[in-house]
N, C-alpha and C positions, 0 to 999 in steps of 0.2 A: 588595466582596469582594476577597480577595487570595489568590491561588494560586502557589505553591512547584513548579514542574514540576523534576523528578527524572528523568535519564535516563543510562545506561552507556554510551551507544553510541561507539564511536572512528569507524568510517565513516558512510558516508550511504546511507540507505533511505528505503523508503514512512513508517516513522514518525518520522523526522527531518524529512522536505519537511510532515508533518501538523503538526507544532509551527509551523513557519513558516505554514505558511497559516491557523492557527486563531489564535494568540496577537493579529495585528495585529485582527483581528474582535472579539475579547475585548476587547481594550483599547479599541476602539471602542465595546463596550458598556458601558463603564464598570468593567472588570474590570482590576485591578492584577497583571500576570502577571512574575515572576522565574524563570529558569531555571537549573539547577544542573547543570553535567556536567564532561565531564572535558577537562581544560586542553588548548589547542592542538589541538582535535577537530575536527571539519567543522562540526559542530553550534556551536561558540563562533563560528567567521568567519560562519556564515548567520545568527546572531544578532543580531551586531553590524553587519554589512550591513542587516539589517531593523529597526533599534534597537529591539532585543527584550536587555531586560537580563539579562546572564549573569554569573551566578558561578563561576568555576573552584573544583574541587577540587583539592588539594593534590597528592595522589599519582596514578600514572599507573593504578594498579589503584585500582578504586572501594571493594574491601573491605579498608581497614586503618583502622586507630585514630586515625589523624592525620584521617583523614576523616569520620569518626563525629563527634570532637569539632569537626569542621568544620560538619559537615549541624546540630549541636547548636548552633551559636553563631548558625549562621545563620538557623534556624528561631526563637530567642530575638529577633535582633535583628529580624526582619522579622514575625514573629507572624501567618503565615499563616492564613486560614481552613480552608483546602484544601491538602492536599498530593497532587499527583497523581503518578502513577510512570510511567514511558514504557517502560521496560524489563525484563524477568523479572528482571536481575540488581541492578536498582535496587530492587526487592520486598525480597529479602532483604539488602541493604545497610540498608536503611530499618529492617526487622524487627531487624537487630543492634544499629543505633545507638538504637532504643529501648528495648530491651533494657539496655544499659548505661546509657543518659540519654534519658531520658521524652522524648518530644517531643509538643507540643499539635496539637493540628489535626484534622479530618476527613479520611480516608484512601482516596484513589480508587487503584485500580490499573485501567491499560487492559494488553487482552487484545486484540492484534492479529493471531494467527496462531491457523491451526488447528495443533492435538494439543499434547499437554505430556506429561511425563516423568509416568508411574505410580510414581515411586520414593516410598517411605513421608516423605521429606525435603519433596519437593515438595506432597504430600496437606497438610503441615502448613503449608508457608508459604501456600497458595492458599488455606485454610480459616482463617486467624489471624482471631481475633477484634477483631484491631487494625484491619481492611481494613472500611471504612464502606460501599464499593461498589465494584462493576467494572465500567466499561464494556468492550463485547463492541463491534465492528467491524461484525459481521454474525449474523445469526440463525445462519448455520453455524456461527460461532468461540463463541457462546454454546450451541448444542447440545454442539457438541464438548469444550469447557470444561467445559460441565456435568456430564459423567462422572467429573472429579475434585472437584468440590464435593460440601459435604453440604448437605443440605435447607436450612439456614440461610443457606446464601453463596449459592446459587442464587436466594433472593428478593432478593438482593445486586445480580444482574445486572441491565443496562440496556443495550440494544443502541443505539448509536449510532455511525451509518456515517460511512467517511472522507470527504471533501469534495476539491473541487477549487476552485482559485481563478480568477474570473473572468477575472482579470487573464491569463492564458495565450492570449487570445484576443488579446491584444495584442502578441504575442510574435511574432517573424520567424525562420526558421534561415537560417543564413549555407551551410547546405549543401544543394546542388541534387543529389540523390541520380539522378536521370537525367543529368544532364551529368558528375558525380563518377565514373559507374562504366560512360558511355554505354551508356545502356539508350536503346533506340528510343522512339519515342513508342507506338508500337504494340504495344507489352509491358505488361501489367496488372501494379502492384505490392501484394503483399499484404505488412503490417508486421507486426512483433510488437516490443514493446519488454520486454526481461525479460534480466537476468542470468543468467548460466551456473551454475545451482545446479538441485541435484534439483526442489524444489519445483515450478519452471518448466515442467520435462517438454519440453523441448527437441526431445527425441528424436521425440518426438509430431509436433513441427512439421515433422519431415524426413519422418515418414511420411506428413503430410498431403499435401505436397508431391509425393513418391513417388504419391500415389493420383491426385492431380491430374493426374501427367504422363503415367502407366503405363497408368491404369485410364480415364482418362477423355480421354486423348490430346492433352491441351492444352500444347503447346510457346510460348504466348503469355502465362503468367506467370511472373512474378521476385518470389520470398521476400527480404524486406528484413529482417531482423533483427539489432536494437540494444539492446546490451546488454553488462554489462562481463564479461570473458573471465576464465576460472577453468580452474584442472587439467581441467574437463571439457569446455573448448574443442576440445582435438585428438579427444578421441573423438567429438564431436558432427559435426565435422568426416570424422572417418573412416565415421562413418554415412552422411553424405549421399554419399560416396563410392561405399559398399555400396550404397546404393537409388538409385545412376546419378543423384542431382539436384544434385550439387555443382557445376555450373556455372551452376544455376537457382537458386540460395540466395548471397547476400551477407552476412557478418558484419562488422558495424561497427563493433563494442567499441563501449565507453560512450562516449555522447555529451552534454555539457551541455545540458540544457532539452532531453531526449530528446523530449517533447512536441510539441514545435514542431514536426518532420517529418511530423506526423500527417497533416496536409493533402495531402502528396505520396503517399498511402497511397489505394489503390482499396478497399480494405477491411482493419481490424484484424482480427488473430487471435489468442487467446489460448488457450494448449493447458497450462495449468499444473495440478497435481493436485493443487497445494494452496494456498492463498490467505486473507486475510481479506477484504482489499479486492476488487478490486486498484485502488489508482490511475489506472495504468495505461490501465485499459478506461474509466473515468469520463473520463480526458481524451480520449481519441480520442470518446467518444460527443459530447463539448461541443462539440470542433472540428466533429464534422458527419460522422466517417467511420465507416461501416456496419461493425457488429462480429459477429465468427460468435467462440463462446466455449465453453469447457468449464464446467460446472455448478460451480463454486467459489465460494467466498467468497459476496457482493454479487449474482454474477450469476441467483441463480434468483430474486430476491428482484427483479429490477428486468428482465430478459430475458426477454419472451412469445414463445418459439419462433414463428418465422416471421410475429409482429407488428411487433418493432421489433428485432429481432436474430435470429440463431439461436443454439440452443444445443445439446451433447451432452456427455452424460456423459464421465469424466476417459480417456484415451487411446484416444475412437472416432474414430479416423482418417478411415473410411470415409463417415461420416456429416458430419464437417468439411469433407472435400474435396468431396463432394457439395454442402453448403451454399453452398461459396464459390464453386463453378463457377456455381450457382444466383443466388446475387446478382451476380456479374460479369456475367453474361448477361441482367440484370434492371434497367434502368435507374432505372425507377419506382419499384421494389423499394428500390433504392438511397437514392432520394432519401426515400421516407414513412420508411425506419430513420431517415436522417438528420435529420430535422425532427422527429420526434417525440422522439429521444434526446436532443438541444437542449435541449428543453422540460424532459425528466424530470431532466437533471443542472442545469440553472439554477434549479429551483424545489425539487428536494429533496436536490442534493447541493454546492451552493455552498457555500464556506467561511461566508458569511454566515449560511446558513440554519442550518448545523450549528453554529455557535458559539451562536445564540440556543436550541438545543436545549442544549447544554450549559450554559448560566447558567440555564436554567428546572430541568434535573435540580439542578444543584448549589445553587441555591434551595432547592429542597425539601429536599436533603438537610441544607442548616444547620438547616431548621425543627426536624429530627429530635434530641433529646435523646440 
């Protein structure tokens, strides 16, 4: 089996990390993989580092006629059995290429996030008869995306979760958070790894901290927020000042291999209002950091509230704050959550496990005429 992967990503995010996690595992299962993406992108660099075949497009903008012709040429030369599209813009790009220059191979579109434009053009794009299967990263994504799909397309959706690489267990960070920020040993650390975007809802993160400090009267807890700064960063800091917790939260900006910081956190907190996965939660669970999270993405599927973690509705700062205090005050509960979650991720969310799922589903797809 040969798969041609297409991505329009310029930067780096969870979608691109999944490509790097999964493709080496698929290669190990005897599947040949080729990635087509933008020239000089982070994805190209990471593919090269991981010995993944990468063919760059000619133009910086994905949708250009020279790129249409380039994709047509690649598909004829490589003759893939399956073409997997990893970004929304790559779907439109492929459909336009296929319109002008017919391309062979089964077409699979990967849907990673919750929510989609309800425009007329979007509905046409996502319900194209050319699509043979849609991989949804969670049941929540499948349900949300299903509102855009017609009955026939809904039958083509398959839920395959994101994965984590067990290799992260062997990685160590050069950063000692306590030493870098002079945090005393008697302070407890609550960590969050998320870029400063609307979906991550870091305003609620700050509200949770305010709940812990002002309602539960706890001054022994420090929040550590790791993620790429954006135009929202100043507003987040202003919100922390307004809530009188600015001195109790550290904004670290983007850190390479941020997951390696998880073993320094006493609790991992996720406050997102929209997620496909997220892998940041799975990475924390794999390392053994107990988790508290909003019910987004895969959270309702893997976290049983009070059994292997705590979960709450989005923006429910009061419950999240109460859960964190309860968890930090109960060492046995932390240990139970940690041991259970390590086993869950190793058995059901490892890159090898998910790669086998993909292989099975793609083999089924190739048998369909």
